N, CA, C and O of each residue as an XYZ file, in Angstrom:
796
protein
N      14.676     83.566    293.149
C      14.499     84.718    292.345
C      12.639     85.198    292.162
O      12.601     84.946    290.957
N      11.630     85.529    292.383
C      10.743     85.968    292.308
C      10.171     86.926    291.448
O      11.014     87.802    291.255
N       9.116     87.162    290.838
C       8.553     87.988    289.864
C       7.304     89.440    290.679
O       7.137     90.595    290.287
N       6.778     88.840    291.657
C       6.049     89.793    292.389
C       4.854     89.642    291.973
O       4.066     90.497    292.378
N       4.362     88.687    291.167
C       2.851     88.248    290.869
C       2.921     87.400    291.846
O       3.798     86.624    292.223
N       1.399     87.772    292.370
C       1.003     87.001    293.615
C      -0.013     85.632    292.976
O      -0.947     85.611    292.174
N       0.630     84.654    293.702
C       0.084     83.218    293.139
C      -1.511     82.995    294.286
O      -2.596     82.526    293.940
N      -1.159     83.450    295.478
C      -2.523     82.839    296.498
C      -2.452     83.520    297.795
O      -1.302     83.806    298.127
N      -2.963     83.704    298.247
C      -2.710     83.955    299.539
C      -3.008     82.853    300.592
O      -3.628     81.841    300.264
N      -2.571     83.051    301.842
C      -2.489     81.950    302.906
C      -3.152     82.685    304.339
O      -3.709     83.782    304.290
N      -3.048     82.168    305.168
C      -3.318     82.637    306.596
C      -2.861     81.602    307.569
O      -2.861     80.371    307.553
N      -2.502     82.435    308.353
C      -1.454     82.288    309.360
C      -2.292     81.740    310.780
O      -2.831     82.408    311.663
N      -2.156     80.092    310.603
C      -3.012     79.274    311.484
C      -2.251     79.220    313.254
O      -2.829     78.566    314.122
N      -1.150     79.862    313.518
C      -0.348     79.554    314.340
C       1.139     80.201    314.774
O       1.909     80.397    313.834
N       1.416     80.407    315.573
C       3.079     81.109    315.474
C       3.476     80.659    317.094
O       2.938     80.871    318.181
N       4.780     79.881    316.629
C       5.139     79.380    318.158
C       6.758     79.992    317.817
O       7.374     80.095    316.756
N       7.193     80.408    319.545
C       8.655     80.947    319.244
C       9.523     80.082    319.878
O       9.213     79.587    320.961
N      10.566     79.840    319.339
C      11.583     79.283    319.661
C      13.239     79.501    319.683
O      14.091     79.275    318.824
N      13.340     80.136    321.279
C      14.589     81.040    321.109
C      14.455     82.699    320.257
O      13.472     83.283    320.713
N      14.911     83.224    319.585
C      15.086     84.372    318.667
C      13.842     84.412    317.734
O      13.293     85.441    317.339
N      13.499     83.199    317.457
C      13.088     82.788    315.852
C      11.366     82.466    316.160
O      11.023     82.137    317.296
N      10.407     82.591    315.107
C       9.301     82.279    315.098
C       9.064     81.454    314.066
O       9.661     81.536    312.993
N       8.229     80.661    314.318
C       7.550     79.345    313.435
C       6.507     79.302    313.045
O       5.682     78.814    313.817
N       6.073     79.726    311.836
C       4.302     80.078    311.398
C       4.092     78.810    310.785
O       4.999     78.207    310.212
N       2.799     78.340    310.895
C       1.947     77.365    310.237
C       0.681     78.349    309.398
O      -0.098     79.219    309.787
N       0.947     77.709    308.094
C      -0.220     78.753    307.139
C      -1.016     77.782    306.063
O      -0.632     77.005    305.189
N      -1.980     78.095    306.422
C      -3.070     77.385    305.895
C      -2.852     77.803    304.376
O      -2.440     78.960    304.293
N      -3.031     77.127    303.080
C      -3.503     78.108    301.880
C      -3.622     76.808    300.816
O      -3.248     75.680    301.141
N      -4.100     77.073    299.718
C      -4.622     76.305    298.485
C      -3.026     76.042    297.998
O      -2.659     75.170    297.210
N      -2.541     76.613    298.391
C      -0.841     75.974    297.416
C       0.015     74.727    298.284
O       0.841     73.927    297.845
N      -0.557     74.904    299.776
C       0.181     73.618    300.544
C       0.288     72.405    299.568
O       1.382     71.906    299.302
N      -0.845     71.963    299.061
C      -0.313     70.671    298.747
C       0.454     70.416    297.383
O       0.852     69.310    297.017
N       0.608     71.653    296.655
C       1.892     71.831    295.668
C       2.956     71.981    295.998
O       3.733     72.086    295.049
N       3.701     72.091    297.638
C       4.625     72.445    298.014
C       5.410     71.426    298.745
O       4.794     70.691    299.516
N       6.852     71.266    298.588
C       7.415     70.546    299.033
C       8.266     70.792    299.917
O       8.155     71.961    300.287
N       9.217     70.141    300.533
C      10.182     70.361    301.997
C      11.389     71.041    301.616
O      12.043     70.170    301.043
N      12.009     72.039    301.612
C      12.956     72.597    301.047
C      12.932     74.082    299.817
O      13.756     74.830    299.291
N      11.515     73.886    299.819
C      11.258     74.900    298.524
C      11.029     76.277    298.937
O      10.237     76.486    299.856
N      11.635     77.246    298.362
C      11.527     78.601    298.662
C      10.440     79.486    298.305
O      10.302     79.588    297.086
N       9.464     80.292    299.144
C       8.216     80.553    298.910
C       8.324     81.849    299.505
O       8.605     81.971    300.697
N       8.107     82.883    298.706
C       7.927     84.385    299.048
C       6.808     84.554    300.095
O       5.718     84.022    299.887
N       7.004     85.184    301.069
C       5.494     85.880    302.242
C       5.607     87.085    302.377
O       6.424     87.717    303.047
N       4.504     87.546    301.521
C       4.372     88.923    301.644
C       6.118     89.563    301.437
O       6.613     90.517    302.036
N       6.742     88.719    300.452
C       7.729     89.576    299.858
C       9.118     89.006    300.823
O      10.169     89.553    300.490
N       9.213     88.208    301.713
C      10.193     87.462    302.126
C      10.416     86.334    301.797
O       9.368     85.712    301.623
N      11.517     85.624    301.583
C      11.851     84.111    300.954
C      11.886     83.705    302.307
O      12.577     84.187    303.204
N      10.770     82.418    302.394
C      11.123     81.676    303.385
C      11.285     80.320    302.814
O      11.016     80.153    301.625
N      11.717     79.289    303.581
C      11.820     77.597    303.443
C      10.550     77.008    303.624
O       9.754     77.378    304.487
N      10.387     76.254    302.959
C       9.075     75.116    303.552
C      10.094     74.222    304.545
O      11.237     73.772    304.465
N       9.277     74.228    305.282
C      10.095     73.093    306.526
C       9.056     71.515    306.751
O       9.545     70.450    307.128
N       8.324     71.618    306.585
C       6.917     70.408    306.428
C       6.051     70.877    305.955
O       5.790     72.078    306.026
N       5.234     69.812    305.205
C       3.751     70.375    304.931
C       2.631     69.168    305.281
O       2.939     67.979    305.361
N       1.422     69.639    305.451
C       0.898     68.498    306.022
C      -0.729     68.953    305.678
O      -1.200     69.874    306.346
N      -1.285     68.522    304.990
C      -2.685     68.499    304.156
C      -2.659     69.968    303.625
O      -1.829     70.248    302.761
N      -3.453     70.848    304.054
C      -3.426     71.996    303.357
C      -2.655     73.173    304.266
O      -3.230     74.235    304.503
N      -1.341     72.900    304.741
C      -0.981     74.056    305.817
C       0.761     73.462    305.626
O       0.959     72.307    305.249
N       1.537     74.099    305.835
C       3.037     74.105    305.999
C       3.479     74.954    306.888
O       2.894     75.875    307.459
N       4.834     74.481    306.982
C       5.415     75.214    308.269
C       6.401     75.907    307.599
O       6.871     75.286    306.645
N       6.964     77.251    307.853
C       8.308     77.956    307.908
C       8.546     78.929    309.101
O       7.661     79.443    309.784
N      10.190     79.132    309.269
C      10.595     79.787    310.451
C      11.221     81.020    309.864
O      11.703     81.167    308.740
N      11.141     81.663    310.607
C      11.932     83.329    310.578
C      12.968     83.674    311.908
O      12.666     83.800    313.095
N      14.318     83.775    311.233
C      15.216     84.200    312.006
C      14.583     85.279    312.368
O      13.497     85.753    312.033
N      15.978     85.841    313.613
C      16.032     86.657    314.300
C      15.983     88.017    313.313
O      15.046     88.814    313.332
N      17.379     88.157    312.292
C      17.491     88.835    311.305
C      16.273     89.347    310.694
O      16.050     90.557    310.666
N      15.235     88.230    310.058
C      14.421     88.521    309.315
C      12.956     89.073    309.872
O      12.017     89.484    309.191
N      13.044     88.961    311.281
C      11.810     89.814    312.201
C      12.457     91.157    312.053
O      11.621     92.061    312.051
N      13.836     91.599    311.914
C      14.246     92.516    312.387
C      13.808     93.684    311.279
O      13.276     94.787    311.406
N      14.249     92.980    310.219
C      13.893     93.942    309.241
C      12.549     93.561    308.275
O      12.490     93.925    307.101
N      11.724     92.958    308.785
C      10.452     92.854    307.949
C       9.100     93.089    309.195
O       9.264     93.430    310.367
N       8.273     92.898    308.761
C       6.956     92.944    309.285
C       6.492     91.229    309.917
O       5.451     90.744    310.360
N       7.848     90.723    309.669
C       7.092     89.069    310.001
C       6.577     89.211    311.682
O       5.603     88.681    312.217
N       7.523     90.045    312.222
C       7.039     89.897    313.895
C       6.078     90.466    314.607
O       5.920     90.440    315.827
N       5.222     91.163    313.497
C       3.874     91.749    313.566
C       3.074     90.994    313.114
O       1.907     91.384    313.164
N       3.319     89.734    312.543
C       2.673     88.986    312.185
C       1.300     88.427    313.440
O       1.534     88.348    314.646
N       0.046     88.127    312.871
C      -0.678     87.255    314.327
C      -1.384     86.163    313.772
O      -1.338     85.887    312.573
N      -1.942     85.625    314.491
C      -2.737     84.363    313.841
C      -4.110     84.930    312.968
O      -4.711     85.905    313.418
N      -4.405     84.510    312.158
C      -5.354     84.987    311.320
C      -5.355     85.727    310.521
O      -6.328     86.007    309.821
N      -3.988     86.321    310.439
C      -3.570     87.212    309.441
C      -3.805     86.681    307.674
O      -4.308     85.619    307.306
N      -3.303     87.717    306.864
C      -3.671     86.832    305.484
C      -1.777     87.413    305.034
O      -1.140     88.338    305.538
N      -1.486     86.737    304.276
C      -0.003     86.288    303.905
C      -0.084     86.268    302.236
O      -0.518     85.253    301.690
N       0.367     87.476    301.398
C       0.644     87.111    299.993
C       1.881     85.906    299.517
O       3.029     85.835    299.956
N       1.333     85.166    298.657
C       2.759     83.948    298.725
C       2.895     83.785    296.910
O       1.950     83.837    296.122
N       3.818     83.655    296.696
C       4.570     83.366    295.319
C       5.892     82.219    295.549
O       6.853     82.269    296.316
N       5.463     81.146    294.497
C       6.454     80.503    294.544
C       7.609     80.781    293.468
O       7.293     81.260    292.379
N       9.056     80.460    293.788
C      10.036     81.145    293.008
C       9.989     80.840    291.453
O       9.451     79.810    291.045
N      10.482     81.627    290.723
C      10.418     81.975    289.274
C      10.969     80.383    288.473
O      12.014     79.855    288.852
N      10.312     79.904    287.618
C      10.614     78.814    286.738
C      11.329     79.327    285.808
O      10.659     80.232    285.312
N      12.582     79.223    285.167
C      13.530     79.846    283.918
C      12.563     79.447    282.408
O      12.884     79.910    281.313
N      11.677     78.764    282.553
C      11.053     78.639    281.474
C       9.494     79.708    281.182
O       8.766     79.979    280.227
N       9.567     79.989    282.378
C       8.170     81.018    282.741
C       8.370     82.480    282.388
O       9.413     82.969    282.824
N       7.806     83.043    281.887
C       7.572     84.610    281.815
C       7.480     85.553    283.004
O       6.872     85.311    284.046
N       8.366     86.993    282.634
C       8.765     87.453    283.449
C       7.802     88.728    283.903
O       8.137     89.900    283.728
N       6.451     88.278    284.565
C       5.443     89.268    284.407
C       5.692     90.443    284.876
O       5.597     91.393    284.099
N       6.059     90.664    286.217
C       6.620     91.493    287.350
C       7.708     92.348    286.931
O       7.838     93.142    285.999
N       8.592     91.897    288.051
C      10.220     92.207    287.609
C      10.995     91.253    288.633
O      10.453     90.514    289.455
N      12.113     91.382    288.463
C      13.152     90.312    289.323
C      12.956     91.156    290.636
O      13.233     92.323    290.916
N      12.405     90.178    291.297
C      12.573     89.924    293.022
C      13.053     89.261    293.658
O      12.642     88.109    293.791
N      14.191     89.762    294.350
C      14.833     88.542    295.259
C      14.410     87.768    296.629
O      14.914     86.777    297.159
N      13.230     88.632    297.037
C      12.593     87.905    298.061
C      13.266     88.332    299.831
O      13.018     87.980    300.984
N      14.105     89.170    299.215
C      15.243     89.638    300.178
C      14.778     91.170    300.579
O      15.193     92.195    300.039
N      13.914     91.093    301.545
C      13.550     92.785    301.908
C      14.355     93.614    302.557
O      14.797     93.281    303.656
N      14.597     94.524    302.131
C      15.409     96.163    302.260
C      15.158     96.699    303.509
O      16.074     96.958    304.290
N      13.994     96.884    303.762
C      13.224     97.591    305.006
C      11.465     97.371    304.683
O      10.827     96.732    303.847
N      11.144     98.196    305.736
C       9.800     98.193    305.963
C       8.970     99.604    305.771
O       9.799    100.497    305.951
N       7.975    100.051    305.547
C       7.263    101.328    305.003
C       6.221    101.387    305.774
O       5.852    100.316    306.256
N       5.353    102.790    306.158
C       4.221    102.496    306.593
C       3.169    103.141    305.773
O       3.498    104.108    305.087
N       1.922    102.715    305.761
C       1.144    103.179    305.022
C       0.535    104.304    305.892
O       0.245    104.286    307.088
N       0.373    105.659    304.623
C       0.018    106.851    305.318
C      -0.959    107.213    304.245
O      -1.018    108.428    304.059
N      -1.436    106.770    303.783
C      -2.708    107.174    302.756
C      -3.487    105.982    302.045
O      -2.859    105.032    301.576
N      -4.696    106.051    301.989
C      -5.359    104.872    301.022
C      -6.456    105.742    300.517
O      -7.018    106.402    301.391
N      -6.801    105.859    299.533
C      -7.918    106.554    298.517
C      -8.489    105.530    297.840
O      -7.884    104.488    297.586
N      -9.821    105.792    297.470
C     -10.671    104.892    296.459
C     -10.464    105.808    295.116
O     -10.766    106.999    295.040
N     -10.046    105.233    294.357
C     -10.498    106.217    292.629
C     -11.338    105.779    291.881
O     -11.445    105.878    290.659
N     -12.138    105.131    292.850
C     -13.396    104.477    291.524
C     -12.886    103.619    290.756
O     -12.867    104.054    289.604
N     -12.486    102.661    290.841
C     -12.151    101.624    289.579
C     -10.575    101.369    289.937
O     -10.102    100.584    289.115
N      -9.485    101.850    291.046
C      -8.569    101.400    291.557
C      -8.595    101.971    292.874
O      -9.541    102.438    293.509
N      -6.785    101.788    293.310
C      -6.882    102.070    294.794
C      -5.648    103.132    294.847
O      -4.688    102.654    294.242
N      -5.408    104.247    295.307
C      -3.930    105.026    295.644
C      -3.547    104.539    296.862
O      -4.442    104.256    297.658
N      -2.489    104.393    297.152
C      -1.871    103.884    298.264
C      -0.376    105.002    298.679
O       0.446    105.276    297.804
N      -0.292    105.358    299.648
C       1.184    106.315    299.787
C       1.932    105.717    301.006
O       1.378    105.275    302.012
N       2.909    105.751    300.839
C       4.105    104.790    301.937
C       5.198    105.539    302.395
O       5.398    106.529    301.691
N       5.783    105.439    303.102
C       6.881    106.633    303.848
C       7.644    105.364    304.238
O       7.094    104.304    304.537
N       9.274    105.624    304.199
C      10.202    104.363    304.139
C      11.468    105.323    304.792
O      11.289    106.531    304.951
N      12.593    104.749    305.105
C      13.548    105.619    306.103
C      14.256    106.298    304.769
O      14.660    105.565    303.867
N      14.346    107.315    304.715
C      15.169    108.265    304.137
C      16.749    107.899    303.428
O      17.266    108.339    302.401
N      17.228    106.955    304.395
C      18.473    106.177    304.049
C      18.405    105.688    302.446
O      19.372    105.843    301.699
N      17.168    105.088    302.015
C      16.897    104.518    301.352
C      16.408    105.192    299.778
O      16.163    104.591    298.733
N      16.382    106.612    300.066
C      15.713    107.189    299.018
C      16.989    107.231    297.422
O      16.551    107.875    296.469
N      17.799    106.861    297.314
C      18.548    106.982    295.763
C      18.070    105.328    295.394
O      18.839    104.802    294.590
N      17.148    104.617    295.770
C      16.722    103.465    295.401
C      15.674    103.428    294.734
O      15.581    102.462    293.977
N      14.794    104.189    294.749
C      13.517    104.530    294.148
C      13.692    105.624    292.705
O      14.681    106.350    292.594
N      12.837    105.601    291.911
C      12.807    106.395    290.707
C      11.431    106.586    290.128
O      10.917    105.474    290.007
N      10.607    107.566    289.712
C      10.054    107.681    289.306
C       9.651    106.871    288.125
O      10.317    106.988    287.096
N       8.372    105.852    288.170
C       7.849    104.985    287.323
C       8.543    103.989    287.702
O       8.024    103.000    287.185
N       9.713    103.589    288.513
C      10.085    102.515    288.637
C       9.614    101.207    289.331
O       8.621    101.506    289.994
N       9.870    100.017    289.450
C       9.390     98.913    289.978
C       9.454     99.053    291.534
O      10.401     99.774    291.847
N       8.918     98.704    292.348
C       9.079     98.375    293.657
C       8.164     97.301    294.076
O       7.085     97.001    293.564
N       8.769     96.757    295.104
C       8.014     95.500    295.692
C       7.413     96.117    297.030
O       8.092     96.867    297.730
N       5.950     95.722    297.391
C       5.162     95.641    298.318
C       4.660     94.613    299.042
O       3.703     93.950    298.645
N       5.145     94.445    299.934
C       4.338     92.720    300.781
C       4.522     91.883    299.445
O       3.535     91.193    299.191
N       5.436     91.799    298.647
C       5.949     90.631    297.663
C       4.983     91.126    296.004
O       4.877     90.475    294.965
N       4.441     92.451    296.345
C       3.490     92.510    295.237
C       4.686     93.703    294.266
O       5.280     94.640    294.800
N       4.779     93.339    292.849
C       4.996     94.357    291.665
C       4.914     95.181    291.746
O       4.168     95.126    290.769
N       4.925     96.605    292.083
C       3.904     97.663    291.805
C       5.278     98.663    290.868
O       6.481     98.509    290.655
N       4.288     99.630    290.549
C       4.798    101.036    290.075
C       4.569    102.367    291.019
O       3.623    103.044    291.420
N       6.311    102.329    291.156
C       6.214    103.842    292.103
C       6.016    105.032    291.465
O       6.565    105.202    290.377
N       5.139    106.127    292.075
C       5.312    107.314    291.510
C       5.004    108.365    292.459
O       4.663    108.064    293.603
N       5.108    109.789    292.020
C       4.783    111.107    293.199
C       5.682    110.796    293.997
O       5.261    110.659    295.146
N       6.888    110.605    293.846
C       8.169    109.976    294.896
C       8.769    111.521    295.691
O       9.298    112.495    295.155
N       8.564    111.363    296.613
C       9.477    112.588    297.168
C      10.774    111.793    298.135
O      10.860    110.567    298.205
N      11.668    112.681    298.794
C      12.583    111.568    299.298
C      12.043    110.773    300.212
O      12.708    109.737    300.174
N      11.151    110.669    301.068
C      10.970    109.548    301.892
C       9.772    108.662    301.505
O       9.350    107.688    302.128
N       9.326    109.162    300.408
C       7.509    108.745    300.017
C       7.297    108.590    298.963
O       7.726    109.282    298.040
N       6.304    107.266    298.851
C       5.917    107.114    297.319
C       4.811    106.994    297.075
O       4.224    107.039    298.156
N       4.068    106.851    296.231
C       2.633    106.082    295.940
C       2.647    105.073    295.007
O       3.609    105.041    294.240
N       1.741    104.198    294.903
C       1.472    102.768    294.073
C      -0.443    102.993    293.685
O      -1.405    103.071    294.449
N      -0.358    103.031    292.403
C      -2.099    102.437    291.953
C      -2.121    101.068    291.807
O      -1.362    100.371    291.133
N      -3.245    100.672    292.636
C      -3.504     99.335    292.688
C      -4.926     98.848    291.918
O      -6.020     99.164    292.387
N      -4.783     97.964    290.561
C      -5.669     97.519    290.069
C      -6.676     96.681    290.672
O      -6.107     95.899    291.434
N      -7.830     96.516    290.664
C      -8.852     95.788    291.142
C      -8.641     94.185    291.231
O      -9.187     93.466    292.068
N      -7.945     93.847    290.436
C      -7.322     92.125    290.475
C      -6.553     92.062    291.637
O      -6.900     91.264    292.508
N      -5.815     92.587    291.762
C      -4.547     92.943    292.561
C      -5.097     93.434    294.117
O      -4.581     93.052    295.167
N      -6.151     94.279    294.022
C      -6.715     94.528    295.013
C      -7.561     93.153    295.641
O      -7.642     92.718    296.790
N      -7.924     92.864    294.833
C      -9.079     91.473    295.522
C      -7.928     90.295    295.682
O      -8.172     89.611    296.676
N      -7.094     89.999    295.185
C      -6.089     89.058    295.077
C      -4.832     88.889    295.766
O      -3.868     88.130    295.663
N      -5.182     89.887    296.530
C      -3.488     89.836    297.606
C      -4.031     90.602    299.057
O      -5.179     91.037    299.152
N      -3.203     90.678    299.966
C      -3.633     91.150    300.770
C      -3.352     92.963    301.186
O      -3.386     93.595    302.242
N      -3.084     93.316    299.788
C      -3.154     94.761    299.589
C      -4.445     95.566    300.252
O      -4.577     96.661    300.798
N      -5.309     94.493    299.934
C      -6.734     94.973    300.088
C      -7.312     95.455    301.559
O      -8.352     96.101    301.688
N      -6.479     95.038    302.627
C      -6.467     95.038    304.056
C      -5.415     96.095    304.651
O      -5.280     96.237    305.866
N      -4.717     96.791    303.751
C      -3.536     97.934    304.234
C      -4.852     99.578    304.833
O      -5.882    100.138    304.456
N      -3.922     99.637    305.829
C      -4.924    101.195    306.077
C      -3.892    101.880    306.838
O      -3.050    101.266    307.494
N      -3.946    103.107    306.760
C      -3.272    104.238    306.935
C      -2.724    103.514    308.385
O      -3.529    103.133    309.235
N      -1.353    103.386    308.539
C      -0.718    102.893    310.110
C      -0.058    101.567    309.919
O       0.718    101.083    310.743
N      -0.492    100.852    308.497
C      -0.127     99.657    308.349
C       1.418     99.120    308.271
O       2.123    100.024    307.823
N       1.948     98.289    308.477
C       3.495     98.470    308.073
C       3.582     97.117    307.293
O       3.197     96.006    307.658
N       4.203     97.505    306.091
C       4.661     96.622    304.864
C       5.811     96.422    304.513
O       6.555     97.397    304.609
N       6.344     95.264    304.039
C       7.865     94.721    303.633
C       8.113     95.238    302.301
O       7.303     95.038    301.396
N       9.218     95.910    302.123
C       9.691     96.631    301.292
C      10.946     96.163    300.419
O      12.063     96.265    300.927
N      10.819     95.693    299.222
C      12.144     95.493    298.467
C      12.597     96.237    297.464
O      12.094     95.816    296.422
N      13.401     97.264    297.245
C      13.729     98.057    296.126
C      14.509     97.136    294.822
O      15.214     96.128    294.848
N      14.046     97.945    293.784
C      14.641     97.537    292.473
C      16.368     96.938    292.904
O      17.149     97.523    293.655
N      16.633     95.524    292.113
C      17.706     94.863    292.427
C      18.580     95.434    291.469
O      19.747     95.467    291.859
N      18.340     95.983    290.118
C      19.188     96.668    289.284
C      19.757     97.998    289.822
O      20.896     98.405    289.593
N      18.539     98.814    290.793
C      19.181    100.101    291.239
C      20.347     99.838    291.985
O      21.395    100.478    291.902
N      20.066     98.609    292.916
C      20.983     98.486    294.163
C      22.377     98.476    293.437
O      23.305     99.171    293.851
N      22.480     97.706    292.402
C      23.359     97.377    291.789
C      24.374     98.565    290.956
O      25.575     98.490    290.695
N      23.243     99.824    290.619
C      24.103    100.694    290.068
C      24.766    101.565    290.853
O      25.878    102.059    290.667
N      23.550    101.814    292.289
C      24.315    102.536    293.497
C      25.568    102.228    293.755
O      26.447    103.087    293.804
N      25.785    100.947    293.950
C      26.507    100.458    294.697
C      28.032    100.511    293.713
O      29.148    100.769    294.164
N      27.727    100.222    292.421
C      28.805    100.763    291.392
C      29.758    102.220    291.053
O      30.934    102.503    290.822
N      28.372    102.947    291.195
C      28.707    104.325    291.207
C      29.276    105.222    292.561
O      29.635    106.397    292.640
N      29.204    104.245    293.481
C      29.583    104.615    294.796
C      28.795    105.912    295.418
O      29.240    106.899    296.004
N      27.661    105.594    295.122
C      26.469    106.208    295.603
C      25.815    105.882    296.942
O      24.991    106.642    297.451
N      26.214    104.693    297.520
C      25.497    104.017    298.408
C      24.842    104.321    299.460
O      25.572    104.835    300.307
N      24.015    104.244    299.696
C      23.043    105.255    300.979
C      22.522    104.070    302.011
O      22.388    104.234    303.223
N      22.276    102.936    301.346
C      21.229    101.958    302.491
C      22.395    100.537    302.615
O      23.374    100.183    301.958
N      21.778    100.082    303.644
C      22.486     98.925    304.309
C      22.848     98.103    303.706
O      22.887     97.052    304.345
N      23.307     97.996    302.261
C      23.210     96.343    301.295
C      24.694     96.728    300.537
O      25.190     95.952    299.720
């Protein structure tokens, strides 16, 4: 379980393919604090640390993860948002995030608001029942508040700290991001029998 509050960013050093899987070596200031078998959120995707060497570590994404997320688009040199799992004695500063990406969305707008940045994203309409005005959403692992919602689009406002300390700053129209909808909303939809998404 995560909170959507990014601790650090990492840089993809190398990518190797074995069968349908991809293994990523990621360099980060967090690496010396990691241990094998630890869960770590990468742009909102929970991956398991396989080995740690100095200031880098290895993780592998299987075919299902590559299909449902933007990890298959990663390239060496790309920046990745990182968050270690929530400690039960810590504060929940963002919202409850599983690290299980529901789908991807495409950035269709970016606007500098002279002190903040406004982004707009479009996502598959089959997930429209999982998003509400002023509700929580996770974009590349970042906990944000969505607004100006239509059937398959929403906007988020990004404060300077988040812009400067995550890879949100690198997003431009056409960028594809990982989306995790609010966990509580998914359970409510399931219970009420109005399920539209594949979960």
